C-alpha positions, 0 to 999 in steps of 0.5 A: 161197404166198410166190411171191417170187423167191429170190436165187440166185448168178448174181443176186449175181454182175455183170451181163453187160456190167459192167466187171467182167465185161469185165475178167474176159473179157479177162483169161481171153482173154489167159490162154487165149493164154498157155497155148497160146504155148510159152513162156507170157508170155515169148512173148507179151512177146516177141511184142508188142515185135516188133509195136511195133519193125515198126510203129516201122521202118515208120512212124518210124524206121528203121535204115540201115547205110553200105554205101559211102565216099561220105559220108566222113568223117562217115559211114563204111562200117559205120556204122548211121545212124537214119533218121527217117522222120516229118521230112518227113511233115507238110508239112517239105520236105527243106533243104539240108544234110540228109542223106537215105535215099532210093530210088535206084529209076529214077534211081541203081539198084535200092538205097536211098541215102545223100547231102546235100541240096545243091539243092532245087526251084528253086534253080540250083547251080553248079560252081565259082567261083573259089576252087573252091566249089559255088555256090547261087544265087549264093551261094558255100557253103564246105563244108570242115566236112564235106567229105572232106580233099583233095577238091575241091567237084567234078572235073566242072563243071555249072550246073543249075536243079533241077526243082521237088519234085526234089533235088540231092543229093552225097555228101561224099567227093566223088572217091568219090562217084556221085550227081547229077553222074553222072546229069545225062544220064540219067532225072531228070537225076539229080535225086532225086524229093522222093516217095522219099525215106525220111527224114532221117539224124539219128543215127549209133547204131553203133558206140557209141563214134561215137555222134553227132546229124547236124545240118544244117551251117551253111554253107547257111544263108546261101543264099537262096531261088531267088525272092530270088535269080532261081535261074533266071537 
C-alpha cells in the first residue's frame, strides 16, 4: 500500500506565520472594522486623521487665539497663532524677545497667557533710563520695532533681578497689558516659571491675510549675559 501522504489544499497554502498570512490577517481585520463603522472607510479615515491631530496638538503644535490687545500691534484680538511645543523640550530655554504662551495659574490667573520674554534667569531688568528705555544687564533695549505706537516702555518704574528658572515677561501694548510689572508683589514676584511655558508662538495663521512668521527681534541681540555683566550688581 502506498503510504505517502497526498497533498491537500491546506498543504499548498501559506503556512501560518508567513508574511502573506499576516498581511491577509491585517487586511481582514481592517475590513471587519470598516464594515462595523457607520460610513465605512470614510469614517475610519476621519478617525485616523482626528487621532493624528490630537497627538499633534498634545506634543508638537497647538493653536492659540489672542484674547486681548495686550500684544498689539503685532498680535491682534482674534488672531490665531501656532505655538511650537517642541521649542523648549530638548534642553533649549526661552530667550529674550521670544513670544511665549504659558499657564498663569497661581501667578497671573487661571488661564493661558501670551507675552514677550524680556528677562531670563539672572538678568537685571531696570526701567527706565533717561531716554525712557528698559535696560537689561546694563544695556538699553530699543523696543520701537514692536512696542505699540505711542506707548512708553513702562509707566511703572522697577529694578529687579530675575530668579533662576524664571522669566520676566511684558506685553507689547504696555498700557493695556497686565504682565510681570503688575505682579511684582504677588507670589512668585510676577516671574513666570520656565516649567509653566507651553511653547513659543511661531506663526500667525489666521486670518490668512495676516499669515506671518514671528521671528525674534534683534533688539535683544546685544544684551550681555547676566554673568558677563554682573546682572546682580
